[in-house]
C-alpha positions in Angstrom: 23.7 -54.1 -85.4 21.8 -57.1 -84.0 19.1 -55.3 -82.0 16.1 -53.6 -83.5 15.9 -50.0 -82.2 12.9 -49.6 -79.9 12.0 -46.5 -81.8 11.6 -48.5 -85.0 9.4 -51.0 -83.2 7.2 -48.0 -82.0 7.0 -46.8 -85.6 5.7 -50.2 -86.7 2.9 -49.9 -84.1 2.2 -46.3 -85.3 2.1 -47.7 -88.9 -0.4 -50.4 -87.9 -2.7 -47.8 -86.3 -2.4 -45.4 -89.3 -3.2 -48.2 -91.7 -6.1 -49.7 -89.8 -7.7 -46.3 -89.3 -7.8 -45.8 -93.1 -8.5 -49.5 -93.9 -11.7 -50.1 -91.8 -13.8 -47.3 -93.3 -12.6 -48.1 -96.8 -13.4 -51.8 -96.4 -16.8 -51.4 -94.7 -18.1 -48.1 -96.0 -16.1 -47.3 -99.1 -18.6 -45.1 -100.9 -19.3 -43.0 -97.8 -15.6 -42.7 -97.0 -14.6 -41.7 -100.5 -17.4 -39.1 -100.8 -16.5 -37.7 -97.3 -13.0 -36.9 -98.6 -14.1 -35.5 -101.9 -13.2 -38.5 -104.2 -15.6 -39.6 -106.9 -17.2 -43.1 -106.4 -17.2 -45.0 -109.7 -16.9 -48.4 -108.0 -15.9 -49.7 -104.6 -13.7 -52.7 -105.5 -10.6 -50.5 -105.7 -11.2 -48.9 -102.3 -11.6 -52.3 -100.8 -8.4 -53.6 -102.4 -6.6 -50.6 -101.0 -8.1 -51.4 -97.6 -6.9 -55.0 -97.9 -3.4 -53.8 -98.6 -3.5 -51.5 -95.6 -4.7 -54.3 -93.4 -2.0 -56.6 -94.8 0.9 -54.3 -94.5 -0.2 -52.6 -91.2 -1.2 -55.9 -89.7 2.2 -57.4 -90.6 3.7 -54.4 -88.8 1.8 -55.3 -85.6 2.2 -59.1 -85.8 5.9 -59.0 -86.5 7.0 -56.1 -84.3 8.7 -58.4 -81.8 10.8 -60.2 -84.4 14.5 -59.8 -85.1 16.7 -57.6 -87.3 16.4 -59.7 -90.4 12.7 -59.6 -90.4 12.8 -55.8 -90.0 15.3 -55.5 -92.9 12.9 -57.4 -95.2 9.8 -55.5 -94.0 11.6 -52.1 -94.4 12.3 -53.0 -98.1 8.6 -53.8 -98.5 7.5 -50.6 -96.8 9.9 -48.5 -98.9 8.8 -50.0 -102.2 5.1 -49.8 -101.2 5.3 -46.1 -100.1 7.4 -45.1 -103.1 4.9 -46.7 -105.5 2.0 -45.2 -103.7 3.5 -41.8 -103.9 4.0 -42.1 -107.7 0.3 -43.1 -108.0 -0.8 -40.2 -105.8 1.2 -37.7 -107.7 -0.2 -38.9 -111.0 -3.7 -38.7 -109.6 -3.0 -35.1 -108.3 -1.8 -34.1 -111.8 -5.0 -35.5 -113.3 -7.0 -33.5 -110.8 -8.5 -34.9 -107.7 -9.6 -34.0 -104.2 -7.4 -31.7 -102.1 -7.3 -34.5 -99.6 -4.9 -36.4 -101.9 -2.2 -33.9 -100.8 -2.6 -35.0 -97.2 -2.4 -38.7 -98.2 0.8 -37.9 -100.1 2.2 -36.2 -97.0 1.4 -39.3 -94.9 3.1 -41.6 -97.4 6.1 -39.2 -97.6 6.5 -39.2 -93.8 6.5 -43.0 -93.6 8.8 -43.2 -96.6 11.3 -41.0 -94.9 11.0 -43.0 -91.6 11.5 -46.3 -93.4 14.5 -45.1 -95.4 16.1 -43.6 -92.3 15.8 -46.8 -90.4 16.9 -48.9 -93.3 20.1 -46.8 -93.6 20.6 -46.8 -89.8 20.4 -50.6 -89.7 22.5 -51.2 -92.7 25.2 -48.7 -91.6 25.6 -50.4 -88.2 25.6 -54.0 -89.4 
């Protein structure tokens, strides 16, 4: 398969918007944002590092959305590893006890994980 499916390109744009919508409040108003969603605020550095990761990964989705299949293959691996690692962290945090909002965050990561694995398999099967 030499062509990137248009639906995958669309998912990259959706991913950008999802990441940026979470990143901006975490970067510029981390204490307010964490409190709003029921998370304790011990410090704000971690929230801002998460925001930077969202900006980096989501921004890359937007900036490279018009690239070729090899770029998408590499980015899909990154997105699969990132979302899997994030889900492990979220589940561990849920086990320790946290805001109910963590379940929603887990659901978002699970959705993107499924999308990325689906497209990785689709691209690899057709190559």
